[in-house]
C-alpha positions in Angstrom: -8.6 -34.5 -4.8 -7.2 -31.5 -7.1 -8.8 -29.2 -3.7 -6.5 -31.1 -1.3 -3.4 -30.9 -3.7 -4.1 -27.2 -4.2 -4.4 -26.7 -0.4 -1.2 -28.5 0.5 0.6 -26.7 -2.7 -0.6 -23.2 -1.6 0.0 -23.9 2.1 3.8 -24.6 1.5 4.3 -22.0 -1.2 2.6 -19.2 0.5 4.0 -19.8 3.9 7.8 -21.0 3.3 10.5 -19.1 2.0 13.1 -20.5 -0.7 16.7 -20.6 0.6 19.7 -22.4 -0.8 20.9 -25.4 1.6 24.1 -23.7 1.9 22.6 -20.7 3.5 19.9 -22.8 5.7 21.8 -26.0 6.7 25.4 -24.9 5.6 25.7 -27.9 3.3 25.7 -28.1 -0.5 22.8 -30.5 -0.5 20.5 -31.5 2.4 17.0 -33.2 2.4 15.1 -31.6 5.3 12.4 -33.3 6.9 9.1 -31.7 7.0 9.7 -30.8 10.6 13.1 -29.2 10.2 11.5 -27.5 6.9 8.6 -26.0 9.0 10.8 -25.3 12.0 13.4 -23.3 9.7 10.6 -21.5 7.8 12.9 -22.0 4.6 14.3 -24.6 2.3 15.2 -25.4 -1.4 13.1 -27.2 -3.7 13.8 -30.7 -2.4 12.4 -29.3 0.9 9.2 -28.1 -0.7 8.6 -31.3 -2.7 9.4 -33.5 0.5 7.1 -31.7 2.7 4.3 -31.7 0.0 4.7 -35.3 -0.7 4.7 -36.4 3.1 1.9 -34.2 3.9 -0.3 -35.8 1.0 0.8 -39.0 2.0 -0.4 -38.4 5.8 -3.7 -36.9 4.4 -4.5 -40.2 2.6 -3.1 -40.0 -0.8 -1.7 -43.3 -1.9 2.0 -43.6 -2.5 1.2 -45.1 -6.0 -0.4 -41.7 -7.0 2.5 -39.5 -6.0 6.0 -39.3 -7.1 8.9 -36.9 -6.1 10.3 -36.0 -9.5 13.9 -34.7 -9.9 13.9 -32.4 -13.0 15.8 -29.8 -14.9 14.4 -26.4 -14.9 15.3 -25.3 -18.4 14.5 -21.5 -17.7 16.9 -21.5 -14.7 19.4 -24.0 -16.3 19.5 -26.1 -12.9 18.4 -29.1 -11.1 15.0 -29.0 -9.4 12.5 -31.2 -7.7 8.6 -31.2 -7.8 5.9 -33.5 -6.8 3.7 -35.3 -9.3 0.1 -36.7 -8.8 -1.3 -39.3 -11.1 -5.0 -39.8 -10.9 -4.5 -43.4 -12.7 -1.1 -45.2 -13.6 -1.2 -44.2 -16.8 -2.5 -40.5 -16.4 -0.5 -37.3 -17.1 0.3 -36.4 -14.0 -0.1 -32.8 -12.3 2.9 -31.3 -11.3 3.0 -29.3 -7.7 6.0 -26.7 -7.6 7.4 -24.0 -5.5 8.5 -22.1 -8.7 5.0 -21.9 -10.2 1.7 -21.6 -8.0 -0.5 -23.1 -10.4 -0.8 -26.8 -10.4 -0.8 -28.0 -14.2 -0.5 -31.1 -16.2 3.2 -32.1 -17.0 2.5 -31.5 -20.7 1.9 -28.1 -19.9 5.4 -27.7 -17.9 7.5 -27.1 -20.9 9.8 -25.3 -18.6 10.8 -29.0 -16.8 12.6 -31.9 -18.1 12.0 -34.9 -16.3 15.1 -37.1 -15.1 14.0 -39.4 -12.8 10.8 -40.0 -10.4 10.7 -42.1 -6.9 8.9 -42.8 -4.1 8.7 -45.3 -1.2 7.8 -48.0 -4.0 10.2 -47.5 -6.6 12.3 -45.6 -9.2 10.9 -44.4 -12.5 12.8 -43.0 -15.6 11.0 -41.0 -18.2 13.0 -42.6 -21.2 11.0 -45.8 -20.2 7.9 -44.4 -20.7 7.4 -42.8 -17.2 5.1 -45.6 -15.8 7.6 -48.5 -15.6 9.3 -49.0 -12.5 13.2 -49.4 -13.1 14.5 -49.8 -9.7 14.1 -49.4 -6.1 14.3 -46.2 -4.2 16.4 -47.9 -1.4 19.2 -47.1 -4.0 18.7 -43.3 -3.3 21.0 -42.5 -0.2 19.7 -39.3 0.6 16.2 -40.8 0.5 17.1 -43.2 3.1 18.9 -40.9 5.1 15.5 -38.7 5.1 13.3 -41.8 6.1 15.6 -42.5 8.9 15.7 -39.1 10.4 12.1 -38.8 10.0 11.5 -42.1 11.9 13.6 -40.6 14.9 11.3 -37.6 14.8 8.4 -39.9 15.4 7.2 -40.4 12.0 5.5 -43.7 11.2 6.8 -44.1 7.8 5.0 -46.7 5.3 7.3 -45.9 2.6 
């Protein structure tokens, strides 16, 4: 599995440019579909994370092993988004990030402070121990908007 994670992480990190939403989309905060992201060749951290997440899902990685994790990047003092992969429900996740090319366990990413995590199955808060589902991702309007636009592009979404 780590080979698959590395290939996906490296594919996007090496080929796509980081650009703020205001530059690419003329909006403050826009979650691009993977197709939009690839078409533009650039995007912000959410676009990297979402493209990696859906690529891994399409490659057969189960949703219960993947989360899109909203963090505070402490060195940059700003919000950031990454993908986390759990080998088991109680494992320390590996972090796929556009800021660092190496995939590292979350315990080694002391530069990131988790705020919340989500996928199509739910919403988690780190204060609850990280593995306790505290809600439904349907509450996240940007996530729902993204899924709607992906379906319109022809994606079969099982989220």
